[in-house]
C-alpha positions as CSV (number, residue, x, y, z in Angstrom):
1,M,5.0,65.4,-34.8
2,W,2.2,66.8,-32.6
3,W,0.9,63.4,-31.4
4,P,4.2,62.3,-29.6
5,V,4.6,65.7,-28.0
6,R,1.0,65.5,-26.8
7,R,1.8,62.1,-25.3
8,V,4.8,63.4,-23.4
9,F,2.8,66.3,-21.9
10,Q,0.0,63.8,-21.0
11,A,2.5,61.4,-19.3
12,L,3.9,64.2,-17.2
13,L,0.5,65.3,-16.1
14,L,-0.8,61.8,-15.2
15,G,2.1,61.3,-12.8
16,Q,0.1,63.3,-10.3
17,P,-3.6,63.4,-9.1
18,V,-6.1,64.9,-11.6
19,P,-9.4,66.5,-10.7
20,Q,-12.4,64.2,-10.3
21,H,-14.8,66.8,-11.6
22,V,-14.1,69.5,-14.2
23,A,-16.8,72.0,-15.2
24,F,-16.7,74.1,-18.3
25,I,-18.5,77.4,-19.1
26,M,-18.4,77.2,-22.9
27,D,-18.3,80.9,-23.8
28,G,-17.5,82.5,-27.1
29,N,-19.4,80.7,-29.8
30,R,-21.1,83.8,-31.1
31,R,-17.9,85.8,-31.1
32,Y,-16.2,82.9,-32.9
33,A,-19.0,83.0,-35.5
34,D,-18.5,86.8,-36.0
35,C,-14.7,86.4,-36.4
36,A,-15.2,83.5,-38.9
37,G,-17.9,85.4,-40.8
38,V,-20.5,82.7,-40.4
39,A,-24.0,82.6,-38.9
40,P,-24.3,82.5,-35.1
41,L,-25.9,79.0,-35.2
42,D,-22.8,77.8,-37.1
43,G,-20.7,79.1,-34.2
44,H,-22.8,77.1,-31.8
45,A,-22.4,74.0,-34.0
46,S,-18.6,74.4,-33.8
47,G,-19.0,74.7,-30.1
48,Y,-20.8,71.4,-30.0
49,K,-17.9,69.7,-31.9
50,K,-15.4,71.2,-29.4
51,M,-17.5,70.0,-26.5
52,V,-17.3,66.4,-27.7
53,E,-13.6,66.7,-28.2
54,V,-13.0,68.2,-24.8
55,I,-15.0,65.5,-23.0
56,K,-12.9,62.9,-24.8
57,W,-9.7,64.7,-23.7
58,C,-10.9,64.8,-20.1
59,F,-11.5,61.0,-20.1
60,E,-8.2,60.4,-21.7
61,L,-6.5,62.4,-18.9
62,G,-8.3,60.5,-16.1
63,V,-11.0,63.0,-15.3
64,R,-14.2,61.0,-14.4
65,H,-16.9,63.7,-14.2
66,V,-17.4,66.5,-16.7
67,S,-20.0,69.2,-16.6
68,V,-20.7,71.6,-19.4
69,Y,-22.8,74.8,-19.3
70,A,-24.7,74.3,-22.6
71,F,-27.7,76.6,-22.2
72,S,-28.6,79.0,-19.4
73,I,-32.2,79.6,-18.5
74,D,-31.3,83.3,-19.0
75,N,-30.7,82.6,-22.7
76,F,-34.4,82.3,-23.2
77,R,-34.4,86.1,-23.2
78,R,-32.6,86.1,-26.6
79,S,-34.5,86.5,-29.8
80,A,-37.2,83.9,-30.6
81,D,-35.4,82.9,-33.8
82,E,-32.1,82.3,-32.0
83,V,-33.7,80.3,-29.2
84,E,-35.7,78.2,-31.7
85,G,-32.5,77.6,-33.7
86,L,-30.6,76.5,-30.5
87,M,-33.4,74.2,-29.6
88,R,-33.3,72.5,-33.0
89,L,-29.6,72.2,-32.8
90,A,-29.8,70.7,-29.3
91,A,-32.3,68.0,-30.5
92,D,-30.1,67.2,-33.5
93,K,-26.9,67.0,-31.4
94,F,-28.5,64.9,-28.6
95,D,-29.5,62.4,-31.2
96,E,-26.1,62.6,-32.8
97,L,-24.5,61.9,-29.5
98,T,-26.8,58.9,-29.0
99,R,-25.5,57.4,-32.3
100,D,-21.9,58.6,-32.1
101,E,-19.7,55.5,-31.7
102,G,-16.9,57.5,-30.3
103,A,-19.1,58.9,-27.6
104,R,-20.6,55.5,-26.9
105,A,-17.0,54.2,-26.4
106,W,-16.6,56.5,-23.4
107,G,-18.9,54.2,-21.4
108,A,-20.2,57.3,-19.6
109,E,-23.6,58.2,-18.5
110,L,-24.8,61.5,-20.1
111,R,-27.3,63.4,-18.0
112,I,-29.2,66.4,-19.2
113,I,-29.8,68.5,-16.1
114,G,-31.7,71.7,-15.4
115,D,-35.2,72.9,-15.7
116,L,-36.3,70.2,-18.2
117,Q,-39.9,71.4,-18.1
118,R,-38.9,74.3,-20.2
119,L,-37.7,72.1,-23.1
120,P,-39.9,71.8,-26.2
121,P,-41.3,68.2,-26.5
122,G,-39.0,67.3,-29.4
123,V,-35.9,68.4,-27.4
124,A,-37.1,66.7,-24.3
125,A,-37.6,63.4,-26.2
126,A,-34.1,63.6,-27.7
127,A,-32.6,64.3,-24.3
128,A,-34.5,61.3,-22.9
129,R,-33.2,59.1,-25.7
130,L,-29.6,60.1,-25.0
131,M,-30.0,59.6,-21.2
132,R,-31.7,56.2,-21.7
133,S,-29.0,55.0,-24.2
134,S,-26.0,56.2,-22.2
135,A,-27.3,54.8,-18.9
136,A,-27.5,51.4,-20.6
137,L,-23.9,51.7,-21.8
138,A,-22.7,52.8,-18.4
139,A,-24.4,49.9,-16.8
140,A,-22.7,47.5,-19.1
141,A,-19.2,48.8,-18.1
142,P,-16.8,46.3,-16.6
143,R,-17.6,45.6,-13.0
144,G,-15.5,47.7,-10.6
145,A,-14.6,50.3,-13.3
146,P,-14.9,53.9,-11.9
147,P,-18.0,55.5,-13.3
148,R,-17.8,58.3,-15.9
149,V,-20.5,60.9,-16.0
150,V,-21.2,63.9,-18.2
151,N,-23.6,66.6,-17.0
152,V,-25.0,68.6,-19.9
153,C,-26.6,71.6,-18.2
154,F,-29.5,72.5,-20.5
155,P,-31.4,74.7,-19.6
156,Y,-29.8,75.5,-16.3
157,T,-28.9,78.1,-13.6
158,S,-27.6,77.4,-10.1
159,T,-30.5,79.5,-8.8
160,Q,-33.1,77.2,-10.3
161,E,-31.2,74.1,-9.1
162,L,-31.1,75.4,-5.6
163,A,-34.7,76.3,-5.6
164,A,-35.7,72.9,-6.9
165,A,-33.6,71.1,-4.3
166,L,-35.1,73.2,-1.5
167,G,-38.6,72.5,-2.9
168,A,-37.8,68.8,-2.9
169,L,-36.7,68.9,0.7
170,R,-39.8,70.9,1.7
171,A,-42.0,68.3,0.0
172,G,-40.1,65.4,1.7
173,L,-40.8,67.0,5.1
174,A,-44.4,67.6,4.3
175,R,-45.1,64.0,3.4
176,G,-43.1,62.6,6.4
177,A,-40.2,61.2,4.4
178,L,-37.8,63.4,6.3
179,L,-37.5,64.9,9.8
180,P,-36.5,68.5,10.3
181,A,-33.2,67.4,11.8
182,D,-32.3,65.5,8.6
183,V,-32.1,68.7,6.6
184,D,-28.5,70.0,6.4
185,T,-26.1,71.3,3.7
186,R,-25.0,67.8,2.8
187,L,-28.5,66.6,2.1
188,L,-29.1,69.8,0.2
189,L,-26.2,69.0,-2.1
190,D,-27.4,65.5,-2.5
191,A,-30.8,66.8,-3.6
192,M,-29.3,68.9,-6.4
193,H,-29.2,67.9,-10.1
194,T,-25.7,66.5,-9.7
195,R,-26.6,64.2,-6.8
196,P,-23.2,63.2,-5.4
197,Q,-24.7,60.2,-3.4
198,A,-26.8,58.9,-6.4
199,G,-25.5,56.0,-8.5
200,A,-24.6,58.3,-11.4
201,G,-24.1,61.4,-9.3
202,S,-21.0,63.7,-9.4
203,P,-18.9,64.9,-6.6
204,P,-18.3,68.6,-6.0
205,V,-16.5,70.4,-8.7
206,D,-12.6,70.6,-8.5
207,L,-11.9,72.9,-11.4
208,V,-14.0,75.4,-13.3
209,L,-12.8,76.6,-16.7
210,R,-14.4,79.5,-18.6
211,T,-13.3,80.5,-22.0
212,S,-13.6,83.8,-23.9
213,G,-11.8,85.9,-21.3
214,E,-14.9,86.6,-19.1
215,E,-14.3,86.3,-15.4
216,R,-17.7,85.4,-13.9
217,L,-19.6,82.2,-13.1
218,S,-22.9,83.3,-14.6
219,D,-25.0,81.4,-12.1
220,F,-23.3,78.1,-12.9
221,M,-22.8,75.4,-10.2
222,L,-22.3,78.0,-7.4
223,W,-22.9,75.5,-4.6
224,Q,-20.9,72.6,-6.1
225,S,-17.8,74.8,-7.0
226,G,-17.3,76.3,-3.6
227,G,-13.9,74.7,-3.2
228,A,-12.9,74.7,-6.9
229,L,-10.1,76.4,-8.6
230,L,-11.5,79.0,-11.0
231,T,-9.6,79.4,-14.3
232,W,-10.3,82.0,-16.9
233,L,-9.0,81.4,-20.4
234,P,-8.8,84.1,-23.1
235,V,-9.4,81.7,-26.0
236,L,-12.9,81.4,-27.5
237,W,-14.6,78.0,-26.8
238,P,-14.4,76.5,-30.3
239,Q,-10.7,77.4,-30.4
240,L,-9.8,75.7,-27.0
241,G,-6.8,73.4,-27.5
242,F,-5.5,70.4,-25.8
243,L,-2.5,72.3,-24.3
244,D,-5.0,74.9,-22.9
245,L,-6.7,72.0,-21.0
246,L,-3.3,70.6,-19.8
247,R,-2.2,74.0,-18.5
248,A,-5.4,74.3,-16.5
249,L,-5.1,70.8,-15.0
250,R,-1.5,71.6,-14.2
251,A,-2.6,74.8,-12.5
252,W,-5.0,72.8,-10.4
253,Q,-2.3,70.3,-9.4
254,E,-0.1,73.2,-8.2
255,A,-3.0,74.8,-6.3
256,R,-4.2,71.5,-4.8
257,P,-2.3,71.8,-1.5
258,A,-3.8,75.3,-0.8
259,L,-7.2,74.1,-1.9
260,R,-7.0,71.1,0.5
261,A,-5.9,73.4,3.3
262,L,-8.8,75.7,2.6
263,E,-11.2,72.7,2.6
264,G,-9.9,71.6,6.0
265,A,-10.3,75.1,7.4
266,A,-13.9,75.2,6.1
267,A,-14.6,71.9,7.7
268,G,-13.2,73.0,11.0
269,A,-15.2,76.3,10.9
270,A,-18.4,74.3,10.1
271,A,-17.7,72.0,13.1
272,R,-17.4,75.1,15.3
273,G,-20.6,76.4,13.9
274,C,-19.2,79.5,12.2
275,S,-18.7,80.6,8.6
276,P,-15.5,79.7,6.7
277,P,-13.6,82.2,4.6
278,P,-14.8,82.6,1.0
279,A,-14.2,79.2,-0.7
280,S,-13.3,80.6,-4.1
281,D,-9.9,81.8,-2.7
282,A,-7.0,79.4,-2.6
283,A,-5.4,81.1,0.4
284,C,-6.2,83.7,3.0
285,G,-3.9,86.4,1.7
286,G,-5.3,89.4,-0.2
287,G,-8.7,90.2,-1.5
288,G,-11.0,93.1,-1.1
289,G,-14.7,93.9,-0.8
290,G,-16.7,95.2,2.0
291,G,-18.4,93.5,4.9
292,A,-17.4,92.6,8.5
293,P,-14.1,90.8,9.2
294,C,-14.3,87.0,9.4
295,S,-14.4,85.9,13.0
296,C,-13.5,82.3,12.0
297,C,-10.1,83.0,10.5
298,S,-7.1,85.0,11.7
299,C,-6.6,86.6,8.3
300,G,-9.0,89.4,9.1
301,R,-10.5,89.2,5.6
302,P,-13.9,90.6,4.9
303,R,-16.6,88.0,4.7
304,D,-17.5,88.7,1.0
305,G,-18.6,86.3,-1.7
306,G,-20.8,84.3,0.7
307,E,-24.2,85.4,-0.5
308,A,-25.2,82.1,-2.0
309,A,-24.1,80.1,1.1
310,A,-26.0,82.6,3.4
311,A,-29.1,82.3,1.3
312,G,-28.9,78.6,1.3
313,A,-28.4,78.5,5.1
314,A,-31.4,80.8,5.6
315,A,-33.6,78.6,3.4
316,L,-32.5,75.5,5.3
317,A,-33.3,77.1,8.6
318,S,-36.8,77.9,7.4
319,I,-37.4,74.4,6.2
320,R,-36.3,72.9,9.5
321,E,-39.1,74.7,11.2
322,E,-41.7,72.7,9.3
323,A,-42.9,69.6,11.2
324,A,-43.4,66.3,9.3
325,S,-47.0,65.4,8.7
326,C,-46.7,61.7,9.7
327,A,-44.3,59.3,11.5
328,P,-41.1,58.8,9.4
329,H,-38.7,55.9,9.5
330,P,-36.7,55.8,12.8
331,S,-33.3,55.6,11.0
332,K,-32.0,58.8,9.6
333,Q,-29.8,57.0,7.1
334,L,-32.7,55.0,5.7
335,R,-34.9,58.2,5.6
336,T,-32.3,60.1,3.6
337,E,-31.6,57.2,1.3
338,G,-35.3,56.7,0.7
339,F,-35.7,60.4,0.0
340,L,-32.9,60.5,-2.5
341,T,-34.1,57.2,-4.2
342,G,-37.4,58.8,-4.6
343,L,-35.8,61.8,-6.4
344,E,-34.0,59.5,-8.8
345,A,-37.3,57.6,-9.4
346,V,-38.9,60.9,-10.5
347,R,-36.1,61.5,-12.9
348,Q,-36.4,58.0,-14.4
349,E,-40.2,58.4,-14.6
350,W,-39.7,61.6,-16.6
351,I,-37.3,59.8,-19.0
352,S,-39.9,57.0,-19.5
353,E,-42.7,59.5,-20.1
354,Q,-40.6,61.1,-22.8
355,H,-40.0,57.7,-24.4
356,M,-43.8,57.1,-24.4
357,Y,-44.3,60.5,-26.1
358,Q,-41.8,59.5,-28.8
359,Q,-43.6,56.2,-29.4
360,Q,-47.0,57.9,-29.5
361,Q,-45.7,60.5,-32.0
362,Q,-44.3,57.8,-34.3
363,Q,-47.5,55.9,-34.2
364,R,-49.6,58.9,-35.1
365,Q,-47.3,59.8,-38.0
366,Q,-47.5,56.3,-39.3
367,C,-51.3,56.4,-39.2
368,G,-51.3,59.8,-41.0
369,G,-52.7,61.6,-38.0
370,T,-51.6,64.7,-36.2
371,A,-48.5,64.1,-34.1
372,Y,-49.2,64.2,-30.3
373,S,-47.6,67.3,-29.0
374,G,-47.7,66.5,-25.3
375,G,-47.9,70.3,-24.6
376,G,-47.0,70.6,-21.0
377,K,-48.7,67.4,-19.8
378,L,-45.4,65.5,-19.3
379,A,-44.0,66.1,-15.8
380,A,-40.5,67.4,-15.4
381,P,-38.1,66.0,-12.6
382,A,-38.7,67.5,-9.2
383,S,-35.0,68.5,-9.1
């Protein structure tokens, strides 16, 4: 009975455009465990199963890019026992995803993004195995097929991502790979973990869903979700249903004209060299907060909610003041392409180093020696 009804709702939804990129803040695993009377780690395990199911739903519905907030850097402040348990669970689930035939059938590239240097060696090796395996599957997809990408943010915060991207830009200027005039907000976005212009990069987020009833972004993809629809669901993450996702996608379809109008207004304001209204609002009506009225919009709204954008603009301005140390390539396009190619090469090098660590560990175990720990010697991606 349920399957035909699901198909009817799916057909109605697919008659209209769907978001390219949907991001999930998977909140409520511990509360779910409390309600079920099980250990917190069992709640997180249930959350993992739901994550796999939701990704499958998204691909079935035509969404091509999915991002999930799996572990915040702030979560390292939790008890040592809980963090250690979560790290063990992550390593197990990364390997499970690598072997999962259903996940392999997605043909998607799974990218673990965040401050990977914080990961214990075993978790880093499992993450590298998953990325290496899924990249090979994605490369084998039929020619011309639109790419599918899953960004597993672990461990991640938007603050760390922005700092890493700015650091990469600063380094590019210092070594002469970029000119100060090359550095703008578009290049900053391309230098982030999601890398829209990279082969397996993801475009800006169209729809953000957070479960558990909380109404905050918790430092998750603040820059990428500037023009996204924010949806707060009262259900706990392991209890999220297919109809919940359909309703959220339908809400995005209804809000799409207003979101596109807002995007156009923001582009026009940027062209005039002034700040657009807050991007998290689908229209100019309503809203509160302090601050000076917006001079770029007739709505007279206070210019609130723009702290992240202002901080990013200030950081970019400081970077532009630094002169390159040697003569760069005369073509801006080739300079920026070369810079971004270098960032991706650093990521691939990190994956290869983790693969080498895994081989060394296996060899030492076979010889009866102490396994190589790698303690901090393996470099993490620059961004």
